[in-house]
Phi, psi and omega in degrees: 000140177242142175234150176238143180218168176226138180210161174215179178293339182270329188197167176245131179271190183284155168269130180253119180278126180255116182280336183229179180299139178284126178243172178301318180292320178293321177297318177300319179293326176295315179301311185286324184275328188242311182296313184301313181294321178299310182295322182290334178272308186284327181236055183296344178283355180078007183264003178292152176236136180255127180241132173223158178281188186263031176302142186305315184290337176291334181261017179299158181302318183292320179291317179298316179297316180299315180297322177295319180295335182253019183294340177279344180272327177196159181271147174256111179283117181275121179267112183298143177303144177060025178279161177300155180298117178240359189264133181270004184302316181297321179295318179294318179300315179298319179295319178296315180299318179298316180296320180290321179297332181279351183291143177227119358284158180290156177298139183246342181233164176303322179294318176300319180295315178299318178297316179297320178295316179296319180294324182285000000 
């Protein structure tokens, strides 16, 4: 199971469970269905910044076009290729995995795992 999430210093958004491989079109639907609503609520002042790594599908034409079209709603922080690690996602993922591993009983199904991640 794969999950996608959005967070900021102000709040934590939803975990989105991905049942299949993430594609450019699926990523676009996540941006429009989840990122946009999160940013419009948490950063209604338009001062929020969205950071993503340089995964190929994140830079797809459809995702890039969508981010450009919504540039007045929030800023897209461009992470230069081959830049030093500035992203805290790996640290958060490691903390979540550690918290889930400590659960008793451990999650046994994808739904149990998603619940444990959300609770953590």
